[in-house]
C-alpha positions in Angstrom: -0.1 0.1 -0.2 3.2 2.3 -0.2 1.8 3.1 -3.6 -1.0 5.3 -2.4 1.4 7.5 -0.4 3.6 7.8 -3.1 0.8 8.8 -5.6 -0.2 11.4 -3.2 3.3 12.6 -3.1 3.8 12.6 -6.8 0.7 14.6 -7.4 1.5 17.1 -4.8 4.7 17.5 -6.6 2.8 17.8 -10.0 0.6 20.4 -8.7 3.3 22.8 -7.6 5.6 21.9 -10.2 4.1 21.5 -13.7 7.1 19.8 -15.3 6.1 16.6 -13.1 3.7 15.0 -15.1 0.9 13.0 -12.7 -0.8 11.5 -15.7 2.5 9.7 -17.0 2.9 8.5 -13.3 -0.7 7.2 -13.1 -0.6 5.3 -16.4 3.0 3.7 -15.4 1.5 2.6 -12.0 -1.6 0.8 -13.2 0.3 -0.6 -16.0 3.1 -1.9 -13.6 0.3 -2.5 -10.8 -2.7 -3.8 -12.8 -4.3 -5.2 -9.4 -4.6 -1.7 -8.0 -8.2 -0.3 -8.4 -8.3 2.4 -10.7 -11.0 4.1 -8.4 -8.2 4.0 -5.4 -5.5 5.5 -7.7 -7.9 8.3 -8.7 -8.7 9.3 -5.3 -5.1 9.2 -4.0 -4.3 11.5 -6.9 -7.2 13.7 -6.7 -6.2 14.2 -2.9 -2.3 15.1 -3.3 -3.4 17.4 -6.6 -6.1 19.3 -4.4 -3.4 19.9 -1.6 -1.5 21.9 -3.9 -4.3 23.6 -5.7 -5.7 24.6 -2.5 -2.3 26.3 -1.8 -2.7 28.1 -4.8 -6.1 29.3 -3.9 -5.3 30.6 -0.7 -2.4 32.3 -2.5 -4.9 34.1 -4.6 -7.0 35.0 -1.6 -4.0 36.6 0.1 -3.7 34.2 2.9 -0.6 32.9 1.9 2.4 35.3 1.2 4.1 35.1 -2.2 7.7 35.8 -2.6 8.2 39.4 -3.5 9.3 39.0 -6.9 6.0 37.1 -7.7 3.8 39.4 -5.9 4.7 42.6 -7.5 1.5 44.4 -9.1 2.2 47.6 -11.0 -0.3 50.4 -10.8 -1.0 49.7 -14.7 -1.9 46.1 -14.0 -4.2 46.9 -11.3 -6.2 49.3 -13.5 -5.9 47.4 -16.7 -8.3 45.2 -18.5 -7.1 41.9 -16.8 -8.2 43.8 -13.4 -11.6 44.7 -15.4 -11.9 40.9 -16.4 -11.3 39.8 -12.9 -13.7 41.9 -11.4 -16.2 40.6 -14.1 -15.7 37.4 -12.9 -15.7 38.0 -9.5 -19.3 39.7 -9.8 -20.4 36.7 -12.0 -19.0 34.0 -9.3 -20.8 35.8 -6.5 -24.2 36.3 -8.6 -24.0 32.9 -10.2 -22.5 30.4 -7.7 -23.3 27.2 -9.7 -21.8 28.9 -12.9 -18.6 29.2 -11.0 -18.7 25.5 -9.7 -19.4 24.2 -13.2 -16.4 26.4 -14.7 -14.3 25.0 -11.7 -15.7 21.3 -12.6 -14.8 21.7 -16.1 -11.4 22.9 -15.5 -10.7 20.4 -12.8 -11.6 17.5 -14.8 -10.4 18.6 -18.5 -7.6 21.0 -17.6 -9.0 23.8 -19.7 -8.7 26.4 -18.6 -5.6 25.4 -16.8 -6.8 24.4 -13.2 -3.7 25.6 -11.5 -4.5 29.4 -12.9 -8.1 28.9 -12.5 -7.0 28.0 -8.8 -5.2 31.3 -8.2 -8.2 33.2 -9.7 -10.6 31.4 -7.7 -9.0 33.0 -4.7 -8.8 36.3 -6.1 -12.5 36.4 -6.8 -13.4 35.1 -3.2 -15.2 31.9 -4.7 -16.5 30.0 -1.8 -13.6 27.7 -0.3 -16.0 24.8 0.1 -17.1 25.1 -3.7 -13.6 25.2 -4.8 -12.6 22.2 -2.8 -15.8 20.1 -3.4 -15.4 20.6 -7.4 -12.0 20.6 -7.6 -11.6 17.2 -5.9 -14.7 16.0 -8.2 -13.2 16.9 -11.2 -9.6 16.0 -10.1 -10.9 12.3 -9.5 -12.9 12.2 -12.6 -9.8 13.2 -14.5 -7.4 10.9 -12.8 -9.9 8.1 -12.2 -10.5 7.9 -16.1 -6.5 7.8 -16.8 -6.2 5.2 -14.2 -9.2 3.0 -15.8 -8.1 3.6 -19.5 -5.2 1.1 -19.7 -7.3 -1.8 -17.9 -10.2 -1.0 -20.4 -7.8 -1.1 -23.6 -6.4 -4.3 -22.2 -9.8 -6.2 -21.6 -11.0 -4.5 -24.9 -8.0 -5.5 -27.0 -6.9 -8.8 -25.8 
């Protein structure tokens, strides 16, 4: 059962460092260990990923302090078109919580828009943390559960 802890760790690392690829790790794990249930791998991967994404979310909220060189925002950026777009997104999230949950779920499961970026934006936009965590975990489970189940489905279908 050490592979559960390893999966959580690799997926946590991949959520913080984009060059670490959780998807490749999951495919390698279920290929090398076909007795491992896909849903357990999906849960462990989703749990590890969400630890990192929650850190991004709270960094966006301003709870976690970023290094000074990463948190500098010029006066132009505060008044620019991105500030206006962010304000519109924040208003939409406040007025339509189901819409924001849907966007987060799609991003967490498909990766479009990138979930790491959306985690920061959700924090800045003050999306409810419970909605962020629930939809993010569900979406990440869908994503990683499907990836973990895929090699077994191909093997059963092909052979």
